[in-house]
N, C-alpha and C positions, 0 to 999 in steps of 0.2 A: 191391414191384415193381408198376408201373402196369399197368392192364388192357390198354392198347394194346401195351406191350412184351411182355406174355405172349402176346397174339394174334400179334404179329410172330414171336416165337420158335416158337410152335406151327406157324405157317405154314411156316417154314423146315424144321422137323422133318418136317412132312407131306410137303413136296416132296422132302426127302432120302430119305424112306422109300417113295416112290411105287413102284408095281410095274412101271412102264415100264422097259425095259432102258436103262441109261445107262452105257455102258462108258467106262472111263477114256480110251481111245484110240479113239473111235467111227469115225473115218476116218483111221486111221494110215497114212500114206504113208511109204515108205522114206526120203525126204528130209526128213521132218518132224523127225526126232530126230537130226540131225547137228549136233553142236557146242553150245557154250555159249549162243548166241543162241536156238536152238530150245528149249533147256531153260528159258531165262528167259521165253520167250513162252508156252509150253504151259500153265502153270497159269492164265494169264489168259484162255485160250481155252476153258476148260471150267468150267461152272457148278458141277459137283460139287466141284472143287478150291477154287474161290473161297468157296463156302458153308461147306465143311468148315474151311478155314483161318480164316475169320472166326469161326466157332463156337468153334474151339479157342482163338483169341485172347481171345474173350469169357470162355470158361471158365477159362483160366489166370489171368485178372484176378480172377475171383470166387473163386479158390481161396486167396487170401491177399494179402499185400502185395507190394511191389516184389521182395523176395527170392524169393517163390514164382513171380512172373512170369519172372524170370531163370532160376530152377531148372527150372521146368516147360517153359519155352520151349526151353532148351538140351537138356533130355531129349527133348523132342518131335523136335527136329532130328536128334539122334543116333539116335533110334529110327527115324525116317523113312529115314535113310541105312542103318541096319541092314536094314530091309525092302527097300530098293533093292539092297543087297548080296546078299540072299537070291535076288533075281531075277537078278542078274548072275552068280551062281555057276554054273549055274542050279539052283535048288531049286524043285520044283513044290509049291505049296500049293493043295490042293483048295478050290474055292469061295472063292477070295481076294476076288473082288468082293463076294460076299454077306457075307463077314466084314467087309469095309470098310464097307458100308452099314449093317450091324447095329451096328457100333461108333459110327458117326455118329448113328444113331437113338438109341442110349443117351445119347450126349452131348447131343443135341437135347432129349431128354426131361428130362435133368438141368437143362439151361438153362431150359426152360419151367417146371419146378417151382419155380424161384427159390431152391432150397436151396444152401447153401454147404457145401463139403466141405473138410476139411483137405487141404493139398497132397499129403500122403502117400497119402491115399485117392483123390485125383484121378489119381495116377500110373498105376494100371492102366487107367483109361479112356483117358487120353492115350496110353498105350503101344499099346493096341489100334488106335486110330485111326492112329497114326503108322506102325507096322510094316505094317499092311495097306495103307495109302495109299501108302507108299513102294514096296512090293512091286508093287502093281497098276500104278502109273504108270511103273515101270521095266521091267516084264515084257516089253513089246514092243520094247524098245530094245537088249537085250543082244547082238544080232548086228550092230548098227550100228557104223560106223567110229569114232565118237567118243562112245561111251556115257559115258565119264567126264566129258567136257566138258558133255554134256547134263545129267548128274546134278548137276554143279556149278551150272549155270544154274537148274535146277529147284529146287535148295536155296536159292539166293539169292531166287528168286521166292517160295518158301514163306515165307522169313523176312520178306519185305516184306508178304505177306498176313497173317501173324501179327501184325505190328506194326500193320497197319490194324485188325485185330480188337481189339487192346489199346486203340488210340486210340478206336475206336468205343465200347468199354466205358467209357472215361474220359468221353467226350462224353455218353453216356447217363446216367452217374452225376451229372455236373454238371447236366444238364437236369432230372433228378429232384430233385436238391437245390434247384435254383432254384424248381421248382414247389412243393416242400415249404415253402420260405421264404415264398413268396407266399401259400400257403394259410394258414400260421400267422399272417401279418401281417393277413390279412382277418378271421381269427377274433378276434384281439385288438382 
């Protein structure tokens, strides 16, 4: 892994773990979470969700081949919905935001380390991020009129951000492979 990529991932990890309060719904208005459209837009309006989903996309790519990407991506979405369901029941999880940020920090540190884990070992990390993230982002909407529509939109947006993370990983891999080819050509 190149030095600049390690610095980039370390920066993302540092921002994700900052001690400033960064609530999932910092200015949650009653009309914000009504319907599919609101759910679709919300993940793109909060940096914590964008960075987390991009990191998850990068991580699932590095956990194996195409099969692992599909398996872990599907598991992530199902567990995200499980976390959302826990909030919709409603079930109270103490310190849910802290758990969410701790799981993202672990993921960021794993990314920064450059290590690859078998997809089965990645599943607990992905599970922690997914359940806590789904719970926190759904917690404030359970009384709203169209919570299920919002959750559906939120899930579609999450899938789009995961796909962007996977594409970013493929782009980074192609860039690094090109640099390695150019370096080996200069040496010869």
